[in-house]
MOPAC internal coordinates of N, CA, C and O (Angstrom, degrees):
PM7 1SCF
backbone

  N    0.0000 0     0.00 0     0.00 0    0    0    0
  C    1.4442 1     0.00 0     0.00 0    1    0    0
  C    1.5263 1   110.64 1     0.00 0    2    1    0
  O    1.2310 1   120.12 1   154.38 1    3    2    1
  N    1.3193 1   117.37 1   -25.62 1    3    2    1
  C    1.4597 1   121.05 1   178.83 1    5    3    2
  C    1.5247 1   110.09 1   -64.57 1    6    5    3
  O    1.2310 1   120.58 1   138.84 1    7    6    5
  N    1.3284 1   116.49 1   -41.16 1    7    6    5
  C    1.4633 1   120.60 1  -179.94 1    9    7    6
  C    1.5289 1   110.10 1   -65.26 1   10    9    7
  O    1.2310 1   120.39 1   137.65 1   11   10    9
  N    1.3162 1   116.86 1   -42.35 1   11   10    9
  C    1.4659 1   120.82 1   178.58 1   13   11   10
  C    1.5255 1   110.84 1   -62.85 1   14   13   11
  O    1.2310 1   120.11 1   139.85 1   15   14   13
  N    1.3257 1   117.40 1   -40.15 1   15   14   13
  C    1.4663 1   120.59 1   176.97 1   17   15   14
  C    1.5230 1   111.05 1   -64.38 1   18   17   15
  O    1.2310 1   120.01 1   137.44 1   19   18   17
  N    1.3300 1   117.59 1   -42.56 1   19   18   17
  C    1.4606 1   121.18 1   179.63 1   21   19   18
  C    1.5245 1   110.77 1   -62.74 1   22   21   19
  O    1.2310 1   120.41 1   134.32 1   23   22   21
  N    1.3214 1   116.83 1   -45.68 1   23   22   21
  C    1.4651 1   120.63 1   178.18 1   25   23   22
  C    1.5263 1   110.03 1   -61.71 1   26   25   23
  O    1.2310 1   120.38 1   139.19 1   27   26   25
  N    1.3170 1   116.89 1   -40.81 1   27   26   25
  C    1.4660 1   120.89 1   179.50 1   29   27   26
  C    1.5213 1   111.21 1   -64.12 1   30   29   27
  O    1.2310 1   120.22 1   136.69 1   31   30   29
  N    1.3415 1   117.19 1   -43.31 1   31   30   29
  C    1.4640 1   120.15 1   177.45 1   33   31   30
  C    1.5247 1   110.98 1   -59.94 1   34   33   31
  O    1.2310 1   120.35 1   135.69 1   35   34   33
  N    1.3140 1   116.93 1   -44.31 1   35   34   33
  C    1.4632 1   120.69 1  -179.54 1   37   35   34
  C    1.5257 1   110.54 1   -62.72 1   38   37   35
  O    1.2310 1   120.24 1   134.99 1   39   38   37
  N    1.3324 1   117.14 1   -45.01 1   39   38   37
  C    1.4645 1   120.37 1   179.76 1   41   39   38
  C    1.5221 1   111.73 1   -63.56 1   42   41   39
  O    1.2310 1   120.26 1   137.97 1   43   42   41
  N    1.3206 1   117.11 1   -42.03 1   43   42   41
  C    1.4655 1   120.10 1   179.71 1   45   43   42
  C    1.5319 1   110.31 1   -67.16 1   46   45   43
  O    1.2310 1   119.97 1   142.06 1   47   46   45
  N    1.3218 1   117.66 1   -37.94 1   47   46   45
  C    1.4666 1   120.16 1   176.08 1   49   47   46
  C    1.5254 1   111.28 1   -63.94 1   50   49   47
  O    1.2310 1   120.08 1   138.81 1   51   50   49
  N    1.3284 1   117.45 1   -41.19 1   51   50   49
  C    1.4632 1   120.07 1   176.72 1   53   51   50
  C    1.5268 1   110.93 1   -63.30 1   54   53   51
  O    1.2310 1   120.61 1   140.92 1   55   54   53
  N    1.3273 1   116.44 1   -39.08 1   55   54   53
  C    1.4619 1   119.82 1   175.64 1   57   55   54
  C    1.5197 1   111.84 1   -63.30 1   58   57   55
  O    1.2310 1   120.59 1   140.57 1   59   58   57
  N    1.3209 1   116.48 1   -39.43 1   59   58   57
  C    1.4669 1   120.47 1   178.58 1   61   59   58
  C    1.5269 1   111.07 1   -66.29 1   62   61   59
  O    1.2310 1   120.39 1   140.28 1   63   62   61
  N    1.3262 1   116.85 1   -39.72 1   63   62   61
  C    1.4679 1   120.36 1   176.85 1   65   63   62
  C    1.5293 1   109.63 1   -62.78 1   66   65   63
  O    1.2310 1   120.39 1   137.76 1   67   66   65
  N    1.3247 1   116.86 1   -42.24 1   67   66   65
  C    1.4633 1   120.10 1   178.30 1   69   67   66
  C    1.5275 1   111.00 1   -60.81 1   70   69   67
  O    1.2310 1   120.31 1   136.87 1   71   70   69
  N    1.3445 1   117.01 1   -43.13 1   71   70   69
  C    1.4620 1   120.30 1   177.81 1   73   71   70
  C    1.5297 1   110.83 1   -64.44 1   74   73   71
  O    1.2310 1   120.41 1   141.74 1   75   74   73
  N    1.3321 1   116.81 1   -38.26 1   75   74   73
  C    1.4597 1   120.01 1   177.58 1   77   75   74
  C    1.5171 1   112.03 1   -63.29 1   78   77   75
  O    1.2310 1   120.68 1   135.50 1   79   78   77
  N    1.3312 1   116.31 1   -44.50 1   79   78   77
  C    1.4651 1   120.18 1   177.13 1   81   79   78
  C    1.5260 1   111.08 1   -61.35 1   82   81   79
  O    1.2310 1   121.10 1   139.39 1   83   82   81
  N    1.3157 1   115.51 1   -40.61 1   83   82   81
  C    1.4656 1   119.67 1  -179.96 1   85   83   82
  C    1.5280 1   111.07 1   -67.29 1   86   85   83
  O    1.2310 1   120.54 1   139.43 1   87   86   85
  N    1.3242 1   116.58 1   -40.57 1   87   86   85
  C    1.4614 1   120.10 1  -179.01 1   89   87   86
  C    1.5161 1   113.54 1   -69.97 1   90   89   87
  O    1.2310 1   120.43 1   142.45 1   91   90   89
  N    1.3292 1   116.78 1   -37.55 1   91   90   89
  C    1.4657 1   120.35 1  -176.01 1   93   91   90
  C    1.5278 1   111.84 1   -84.05 1   94   93   91
  O    1.2310 1   120.52 1   131.12 1   95   94   93
  N    1.3408 1   116.62 1   -48.88 1   95   94   93
  C    1.4648 1   121.02 1  -173.35 1   97   95   94
  C    1.5261 1   114.32 1  -115.62 1   98   97   95
  O    1.2310 1   119.67 1  -172.86 1   99   98   97
  N    1.3269 1   118.23 1     7.14 1   99   98   97
  C    1.4626 1   122.11 1  -177.29 1  101   99   98
  C    1.5376 1   110.78 1    54.16 1  102  101   99
  O    1.2310 1   121.01 1  -139.18 1  103  102  101
  N    1.3356 1   115.68 1    40.82 1  103  102  101
  C    1.4672 1   122.31 1  -178.95 1  105  103  102
  C    1.5227 1   108.40 1  -121.28 1  106  105  103
  O    1.2310 1   120.71 1   -62.32 1  107  106  105
  N    1.3237 1   116.24 1   117.68 1  107  106  105
  C    1.4570 1   121.68 1   179.48 1  109  107  106
  C    1.5253 1   108.21 1   -99.18 1  110  109  107
  O    1.2310 1   120.44 1   -74.46 1  111  110  109
  N    1.3220 1   116.76 1   105.54 1  111  110  109
  C    1.4596 1   122.27 1  -176.26 1  113  111  110
  C    1.5230 1   111.94 1   -62.46 1  114  113  111
  O    1.2310 1   120.14 1   138.41 1  115  114  113
  N    1.3166 1   117.34 1   -41.59 1  115  114  113
  C    1.4673 1   120.74 1  -179.25 1  117  115  114
  C    1.5242 1   110.19 1   -63.50 1  118  117  115
  O    1.2310 1   120.22 1   134.83 1  119  118  117
  N    1.3176 1   117.18 1   -45.17 1  119  118  117
  C    1.4644 1   120.59 1   178.44 1  121  119  118
  C    1.5200 1   111.21 1   -64.03 1  122  121  119
  O    1.2310 1   120.41 1   143.24 1  123  122  121
  N    1.3177 1   116.83 1   -36.76 1  123  122  121
  C    1.4625 1   120.85 1   179.50 1  125  123  122
  C    1.5284 1   110.80 1   -66.28 1  126  125  123
  O    1.2310 1   120.48 1   136.97 1  127  126  125
  N    1.3327 1   116.69 1   -43.03 1  127  126  125
  C    1.4672 1   120.44 1  -179.56 1  129  127  126
  C    1.5261 1   110.84 1   -65.54 1  130  129  127
  O    1.2310 1   120.07 1   138.73 1  131  130  129
  N    1.3246 1   117.48 1   -41.27 1  131  130  129
  C    1.4687 1   121.21 1  -174.27 1  133  131  130
  C    1.5313 1   113.08 1  -101.77 1  134  133  131
  O    1.2310 1   119.47 1  -163.47 1  135  134  133
  N    1.3269 1   118.62 1    16.53 1  135  134  133
  C    1.4663 1   124.61 1   176.30 1  137  135  134
  C    1.5286 1   113.62 1    54.96 1  138  137  135
  O    1.2310 1   120.69 1  -128.17 1  139  138  137
  N    1.3017 1   116.29 1    51.83 1  139  138  137
  C    1.4638 1   119.39 1   173.09 1  141  139  138
  C    1.5092 1   113.21 1   135.47 1  142  141  139
  O    1.2310 1   120.78 1   -34.11 1  143  142  141
  N    1.3386 1   116.12 1   145.89 1  143  142  141
  C    1.4659 1   119.85 1  -177.61 1  145  143  142
  C    1.5262 1   113.59 1   -72.36 1  146  145  143
  O    1.2310 1   119.60 1   158.94 1  147  146  145
  N    1.3236 1   118.37 1   -21.06 1  147  146  145
  C    1.4625 1   120.73 1  -178.95 1  149  147  146
  C    1.5246 1   112.00 1  -110.00 1  150  149  147
  O    1.2310 1   120.10 1  -161.78 1  151  150  149
  N    1.3266 1   117.41 1    18.22 1  151  150  149
  C    1.4659 1   119.34 1   176.02 1  153  151  150
  C    1.5283 1   108.75 1   -73.17 1  154  153  151
  O    1.2310 1   121.01 1   -20.10 1  155  154  153
  N    1.3112 1   115.67 1   159.90 1  155  154  153
  C    1.4668 1   120.41 1  -178.14 1  157  155  154
  C    1.5277 1   110.44 1   -59.84 1  158  157  155
  O    1.2310 1   120.03 1   137.96 1  159  158  157
  N    1.3295 1   117.54 1   -42.04 1  159  158  157
  C    1.4633 1   121.22 1   179.99 1  161  159  158
  C    1.5142 1   112.35 1   -61.91 1  162  161  159
  O    1.2310 1   120.55 1   135.92 1  163  162  161
  N    1.3316 1   116.55 1   -44.08 1  163  162  161
  C    1.4676 1   120.40 1   179.13 1  165  163  162
  C    1.5192 1   111.33 1   -62.98 1  166  165  163
  O    1.2310 1   120.58 1   135.81 1  167  166  165
  N    1.3150 1   116.50 1   -44.19 1  167  166  165
  C    1.4634 1   120.41 1  -179.46 1  169  167  166
  C    1.5233 1   110.60 1   -62.37 1  170  169  167
  O    1.2310 1   120.34 1   138.04 1  171  170  169
  N    1.3333 1   116.96 1   -41.96 1  171  170  169
  C    1.4705 1   120.66 1   178.82 1  173  171  170
  C    1.5225 1   110.52 1   -62.71 1  174  173  171
  O    1.2310 1   120.34 1   136.08 1  175  174  173
  N    1.3379 1   116.95 1   -43.92 1  175  174  173
  C    1.4696 1   120.55 1   179.68 1  177  175  174
  C    1.5222 1   110.25 1   -62.09 1  178  177  175
  O    1.2310 1   120.00 1   134.94 1  179  178  177
  N    1.3337 1   117.61 1   -45.06 1  179  178  177
  C    1.4650 1   120.41 1   179.75 1  181  179  178
  C    1.5291 1   111.43 1   -61.96 1  182  181  179
  O    1.2310 1   120.24 1   139.32 1  183  182  181
  N    1.3206 1   117.15 1   -40.68 1  183  182  181
  C    1.4679 1   120.81 1   179.57 1  185  183  182
  C    1.5218 1   111.04 1   -66.66 1  186  185  183
  O    1.2310 1   120.17 1   137.57 1  187  186  185
  N    1.3398 1   117.27 1   -42.43 1  187  186  185
  C    1.4695 1   120.87 1  -179.97 1  189  187  186
  C    1.5265 1   110.46 1   -63.95 1  190  189  187
  O    1.2310 1   120.00 1   138.95 1  191  190  189
  N    1.3310 1   117.60 1   -41.05 1  191  190  189
  C    1.4673 1   120.60 1   178.57 1  193  191  190
  C    1.5265 1   110.49 1   -66.20 1  194  193  191
  O    1.2310 1   119.97 1   141.14 1  195  194  193
  N    1.3213 1   117.67 1   -38.86 1  195  194  193
  C    1.4691 1   120.64 1   177.62 1  197  195  194
  C    1.5244 1   111.16 1   -64.85 1  198  197  195
  O    1.2310 1   120.10 1   138.65 1  199  198  197
  N    1.3242 1   117.41 1   -41.35 1  199  198  197
  C    1.4692 1   120.86 1   177.61 1  201  199  198
  C    1.5245 1   110.19 1   -64.01 1  202  201  199
  O    1.2310 1   120.27 1   140.06 1  203  202  201
  N    1.3445 1   117.09 1   -39.94 1  203  202  201
  C    1.4681 1   120.47 1   178.08 1  205  203  202
  C    1.5234 1   110.69 1   -62.40 1  206  205  203
  O    1.2310 1   120.30 1   138.28 1  207  206  205
  N    1.3284 1   117.04 1   -41.72 1  207  206  205
  C    1.4682 1   120.18 1   178.48 1  209  207  206
  C    1.5235 1   111.09 1   -64.19 1  210  209  207
  O    1.2310 1   120.52 1   136.60 1  211  210  209
  N    1.3236 1   116.61 1   -43.40 1  211  210  209
  C    1.4655 1   119.80 1   177.50 1  213  211  210
  C    1.5227 1   110.97 1   -62.45 1  214  213  211
  O    1.2310 1   120.13 1   141.40 1  215  214  213
  N    1.3331 1   117.36 1   -38.60 1  215  214  213
  C    1.4635 1   120.80 1   178.50 1  217  215  214
  C    1.5276 1   110.66 1   -61.67 1  218  217  215
  O    1.2310 1   120.39 1   138.34 1  219  218  217
  N    1.3446 1   116.86 1   -41.66 1  219  218  217
  C    1.4663 1   119.75 1  -179.68 1  221  219  218
  C    1.5243 1   111.76 1   -66.64 1  222  221  219
  O    1.2310 1   120.12 1   154.07 1  223  222  221
  N    1.3170 1   117.37 1   -25.93 1  223  222  221
  C    1.4638 1   120.65 1   175.95 1  225  223  222
  C    1.5252 1   110.69 1   -79.36 1  226  225  223
  O    1.2310 1   120.33 1   138.57 1  227  226  225
  N    1.3214 1   116.98 1   -41.43 1  227  226  225
  C    1.4646 1   122.01 1  -172.85 1  229  227  226
  C    1.5288 1   113.14 1   -83.81 1  230  229  227
  O    1.2310 1   119.21 1   146.76 1  231  230  229
  N    1.3233 1   119.10 1   -33.24 1  231  230  229
  C    1.4708 1   121.07 1  -172.76 1  233  231  230
  C    1.5295 1   114.53 1   -59.07 1  234  233  231
  O    1.2310 1   118.33 1   140.85 1  235  234  233
  N    1.3422 1   120.80 1   -39.15 1  235  234  233
  C    1.4745 1   117.71 1   176.78 1  237  235  234
  C    1.5254 1   112.64 1   -65.47 1  238  237  235
  O    1.2310 1   120.64 1   147.52 1  239  238  237
  N    1.3106 1   116.39 1   -32.48 1  239  238  237
  C    1.4635 1   120.28 1   179.07 1  241  239  238
  C    1.5231 1   110.12 1   -69.44 1  242  241  239
  O    1.2310 1   120.53 1   137.38 1  243  242  241
  N    1.3297 1   116.60 1   -42.62 1  243  242  241
  C    1.4646 1   121.29 1   179.43 1  245  243  242
  C    1.5241 1   111.05 1   -63.71 1  246  245  243
  O    1.2310 1   120.59 1   138.93 1  247  246  245
  N    1.3291 1   116.48 1   -41.07 1  247  246  245
  C    1.4620 1   120.20 1  -176.87 1  249  247  246
  C    1.5293 1   112.59 1   -76.69 1  250  249  247
  O    1.2310 1   119.94 1   173.34 1  251  250  249
  N    1.3245 1   117.73 1    -6.66 1  251  250  249
  C    1.4589 1   120.83 1   177.23 1  253  251  250
  C    1.5123 1   114.19 1    88.65 1  254  253  251
  O    1.2310 1   119.78 1  -177.55 1  255  254  253
  N    1.3236 1   118.03 1     2.45 1  255  254  253
  C    1.4595 1   120.51 1   179.91 1  257  255  254
  C    1.5150 1   111.91 1   -83.29 1  258  257  255
  O    1.2310 1   120.14 1   155.69 1  259  258  257
  N    1.3144 1   117.34 1   -24.31 1  259  258  257
  C    1.4506 1   120.95 1  -176.42 1  261  259  258
  C    1.5149 1   110.36 1    74.63 1  262  261  259
  O    1.2310 1   120.73 1    -3.61 1  263  262  261
  N    1.3118 1   116.22 1   176.39 1  263  262  261
  C    1.4529 1   121.12 1   178.04 1  265  263  262
  C    1.5189 1   108.85 1   -91.66 1  266  265  263
  O    1.2310 1   120.06 1   -64.96 1  267  266  265
  N    1.3173 1   117.49 1   115.04 1  267  266  265
  C    1.4614 1   121.73 1   178.03 1  269  267  266
  C    1.5183 1   108.08 1   -88.86 1  270  269  267
  O    1.2310 1   120.58 1   -67.17 1  271  270  269
  N    1.3116 1   116.49 1   112.83 1  271  270  269
  C    1.4487 1   120.75 1  -175.89 1  273  271  270
  C    1.5178 1   113.01 1   -99.65 1  274  273  271
  O    1.2310 1   119.83 1   170.70 1  275  274  273
  N    1.3277 1   117.92 1    -9.30 1  275  274  273
  C    1.4579 1   119.94 1   177.76 1  277  275  274
  C    1.5227 1   109.51 1  -150.03 1  278  277  275
  O    1.2310 1   121.18 1   -19.59 1  279  278  277
  N    1.3184 1   115.35 1   160.41 1  279  278  277
  C    1.4625 1   120.68 1   179.22 1  281  279  278
  C    1.5255 1   110.93 1   -69.20 1  282  281  279
  O    1.2310 1   120.02 1   153.05 1  283  282  281
  N    1.3307 1   117.56 1   -26.95 1  283  282  281
  C    1.4606 1   120.53 1  -178.52 1  285  283  282
  C    1.5242 1   111.23 1   -62.88 1  286  285  283
  O    1.2310 1   120.06 1   139.47 1  287  286  285
  N    1.3031 1   117.50 1   -40.53 1  287  286  285
  C    1.4646 1   120.21 1   179.01 1  289  287  286
  C    1.5221 1   110.26 1   -64.89 1  290  289  287
  O    1.2310 1   120.26 1   141.03 1  291  290  289
  N    1.3212 1   117.10 1   -38.97 1  291  290  289
  C    1.4589 1   120.43 1   179.86 1  293  291  290
  C    1.5246 1   110.32 1   -64.09 1  294  293  291
  O    1.2310 1   120.23 1   138.28 1  295  294  293
  N    1.3428 1   117.17 1   -41.72 1  295  294  293
  C    1.4614 1   120.83 1   178.87 1  297  295  294
  C    1.5242 1   110.81 1   -65.96 1  298  297  295
  O    1.2310 1   120.29 1   141.01 1  299  298  297
  N    1.3336 1   117.06 1   -38.99 1  299  298  297
  C    1.4597 1   120.67 1   178.83 1  301  299  298
  C    1.5181 1   110.91 1   -65.28 1  302  301  299
  O    1.2310 1   119.95 1   142.16 1  303  302  301
  N    1.3227 1   117.70 1   -37.84 1  303  302  301
  C    1.4572 1   121.22 1  -179.79 1  305  303  302
  C    1.5238 1   111.08 1   -70.95 1  306  305  303
  O    1.2310 1   120.11 1   151.17 1  307  306  305
  N    1.3292 1   117.39 1   -28.83 1  307  306  305
  C    1.4620 1   121.01 1  -178.57 1  309  307  306
  C    1.5228 1   111.56 1   -72.04 1  310  309  307
  O    1.2310 1   120.16 1   154.02 1  311  310  309
  N    1.3160 1   117.29 1   -25.98 1  311  310  309
  C    1.4702 1   120.60 1  -177.07 1  313  311  310
  C    1.4915 1   112.99 1   -75.18 1  314  313  311
  O    1.2310 1   120.10 1   180.00 1  315  314  313

């Protein structure tokens, strides 16, 4: 599960970089690589990044750790 989390983090970071490029320079890297925003390659990349983001939300819940939203909760759980 650690490998899946690492891959998911990398994919979500790449998606965030793409959104940053689009927001700052109106340049969509995924569309540029796959020659269009509605090409099969672009759609697959967008779906894979969305699944990775959903995995990062769901995986702590599945593993029983829950979503830790602050350091205080982590310290309380450690005691």
